[in-house]
C-alpha positions in Angstrom: -16.6 -40.5 0.5 -16.3 -36.8 0.6 -20.3 -35.3 -0.2 -19.8 -34.2 -3.7 -22.3 -31.1 -2.8 -19.2 -30.0 -0.5 -17.7 -27.2 -1.6 -13.4 -26.8 -2.4 -12.1 -24.9 0.5 -8.5 -23.5 0.4 -6.5 -23.1 3.5 -4.6 -19.3 3.5 -2.4 -17.3 5.9 -4.2 -14.6 7.2 -2.9 -11.6 9.5 -4.3 -12.1 13.3 -3.6 -8.7 13.9 -3.8 -5.6 12.1 -0.3 -3.5 11.7 -0.7 0.4 11.0 1.4 3.4 12.1 0.6 6.4 14.4 -0.5 9.4 13.3 -1.9 13.4 13.3 -5.0 14.3 10.9 -4.9 18.5 11.0 -9.0 19.3 11.5 -10.9 22.3 10.4 -9.5 25.6 12.3 -6.4 24.1 12.3 -7.6 21.9 15.1 -4.6 18.9 15.4 -6.1 15.6 16.7 -3.0 13.4 17.4 -2.4 9.5 18.3 -4.7 8.2 15.2 -4.3 4.6 14.5 -3.4 4.4 10.8 -3.5 0.3 9.4 -1.4 -0.9 6.6 -1.7 -3.9 6.6 -5.2 -5.3 8.0 -6.3 -8.2 10.0 -7.2 -11.5 7.7 -4.9 -9.9 4.7 -4.1 -12.9 3.1 0.2 -13.0 3.7 2.6 -12.7 3.0 2.1 -9.4 1.9 3.5 -5.9 1.2 1.1 -2.6 1.7 2.6 0.7 1.5 0.6 4.3 2.3 2.1 8.1 2.1 2.7 10.0 4.8 3.0 14.0 4.7 4.8 16.6 7.3 1.8 18.2 9.1 4.2 21.9 10.3 5.5 24.3 9.0 10.0 23.9 8.4 9.7 20.7 10.4 12.9 18.5 9.6 11.8 14.5 11.0 8.7 12.5 10.7 8.2 9.7 13.6 7.0 6.4 11.8 5.8 4.2 15.1 4.7 0.7 14.7 1.2 -0.2 16.0 -0.3 -3.6 16.8 -4.5 -4.3 17.3 -7.3 -3.2 15.7 -8.1 0.4 18.2 -8.6 3.6 16.3 -6.3 5.2 19.0 -3.0 4.0 18.8 -2.0 4.2 22.8 -4.6 1.5 23.2 -2.6 -0.6 20.4 0.4 -2.5 20.8 3.7 -0.9 20.5 6.2 -2.9 18.2 8.6 -0.6 17.8 9.0 3.0 16.2 12.3 5.0 13.9 12.6 8.6 12.5 12.9 9.6 9.2 15.4 13.4 8.6 13.0 15.2 5.5 14.2 18.7 4.1 12.6 21.4 5.9 9.4 22.6 3.4 6.2 23.9 4.6 3.4 21.9 5.5 2.3 18.3 3.4 5.2 18.7 1.2 7.3 16.7 2.3 6.2 13.1 2.0 6.9 9.4 3.3 6.0 6.6 1.7 6.2 3.4 4.1 5.9 -0.1 3.5 4.7 -3.1 5.2 6.4 -6.8 4.3 4.5 -9.5 6.8 5.8 -13.2 5.8 3.9 -16.4 7.2 6.2 -16.6 10.1 5.1 -13.2 11.9 8.6 -11.0 10.2 7.4 -7.7 9.6 9.7 -5.6 7.6 8.8 -1.7 8.1 10.7 0.5 5.0 9.9 4.5 4.9 11.5 6.3 1.9 11.3 10.2 1.7 9.9 10.8 -1.7 11.8 14.2 -2.2 15.3 12.3 -1.7 15.4 8.6 -1.7 16.6 8.4 1.4 14.6 5.0 2.9 15.1 4.4 6.4 13.9 0.4 7.4 12.9 -2.2 11.0 12.5 -5.3 10.9 11.0 -7.1 13.2 10.9 -10.6 14.6 7.0 -12.1 15.5 9.6 -14.5 18.0 12.1 -13.1 18.2 15.9 -15.1 18.4 14.4 -17.9 16.3 15.8 -17.2 13.2 19.5 -16.7 12.7 20.6 -13.1 10.8 20.8 -14.9 7.6 17.8 -16.7 8.1 16.2 -13.6 8.5 18.0 -11.8 5.0 17.2 -14.5 3.1 13.0 -14.4 4.0 13.6 -11.0 3.3 14.6 -11.8 0.1 12.2 -13.8 -0.7 9.3 -11.4 0.3 11.2 -8.3 -2.2 9.3 -9.1 -5.2 6.0 -8.1 -3.4 7.9 -4.5 -3.1 7.2 -4.0 -7.0 4.8 -0.5 -7.1 1.8 -1.8 -8.7 1.9 1.3 -10.6 5.4 -0.8 -12.4 3.7 -4.7 -12.8 3.6 -5.4 -16.3 -0.3 -6.0 -16.3 -1.2 -2.4 -14.8 1.2 -1.1 -17.3 -0.6 -2.7 -20.9 -3.4 -1.8 -19.3 -3.0 2.4 -18.9 -1.2 1.9 -21.9 -4.6 0.8 -23.9 -6.7 3.1 -22.4 -4.3 6.2 -22.8 -4.2 5.2 -26.8 -7.9 4.8 -26.6 -7.8 8.6 -25.2 -5.5 9.7 -27.8 -8.1 8.7 -30.4 -11.0 9.7 -29.1 -12.9 13.7 -28.7 -15.8 15.4 -26.5 -17.3 12.9 -24.7 -16.2 9.5 -25.1 -12.5 10.7 -24.8 -13.4 12.4 -21.6 -15.6 9.4 -20.4 -12.0 7.0 -20.9 -10.6 9.9 -18.8 -12.6 9.0 -16.0 -11.8 5.6 -16.0 -8.0 6.5 -16.3 -8.3 8.1 -13.2 -10.2 5.7 -11.0 -8.0 2.8 -11.4 -4.7 5.5 -10.8 -6.9 5.9 -7.5 -7.2 2.0 -7.6 -3.1 1.2 -7.9 -2.7 4.1 -5.0 -4.5 2.2 -2.3 -2.0 -0.9 -3.1 -4.6 -3.7 -2.6 -4.3 -6.6 -4.9 -7.5 -7.7 -4.9 -9.0 -3.8 -5.6 -6.4 -3.2 -8.1 -7.3 -6.5 -10.0 -11.0 -5.6 -10.1 -10.6 -1.9 -11.6 -8.3 -3.4 -13.6 -10.8 -6.3 -15.0 -13.2 -3.3 -15.8 -11.3 -1.3 -16.9 -10.5 -3.4 -19.7 -14.1 -4.3 -20.2 -15.3 -0.8 -20.9 -12.0 -0.2 -22.7 -13.3 -3.5 -25.4 -16.4 -1.9 -26.2 -15.5 0.9 -26.7 -12.1 0.3 -29.3 -13.7 -2.0 -32.2 -12.6 -0.1 -35.0 -9.2 0.7 -33.1 -6.4 -1.9 -33.4 -4.2 -2.9 -30.8 
């Protein structure tokens, strides 16, 4: 007989390793630190999952951004496993003005799709990396990627987040002074959570935002 004191457990699939890209960072006095590993989907993330980070150009008139995909846990990219790479063309501009959103979408079968979108032009580049090359046919890969497409919706566009933001914005318009400033601060924190693209963080931030709104709008009808 099952012991009633045992807590219920739900088994889930998680990413066994961290997946990310190589980046460089410009520090003070113009010193550039290269070969850094930027995690995008971290180890133990529940999968399937889709996560994104935004990268920017490091040099003036830079014409491309290299996307090198790694698996591992080391801070240095070279100490991790290189899974694949491609280059993204960007318009010439001052350093930092051209940005690329890099999105990793990973499923329980070890199929990793990496997409890069140049935000100023909409140009899109992608690569598919198989955990077990040759196991899936091109048709099966296409079907699996299609099944993951719903995960790629930006948190800013998800209905529950759109509704929470609209409610907060309306409250902001109704208030004045310190109360309005406080709501503006709540909105900024929620927007910051959305940019992080982590479902748990977003859900927590949304619940906190709605809780604060509820306490501040007793006489305002929505």
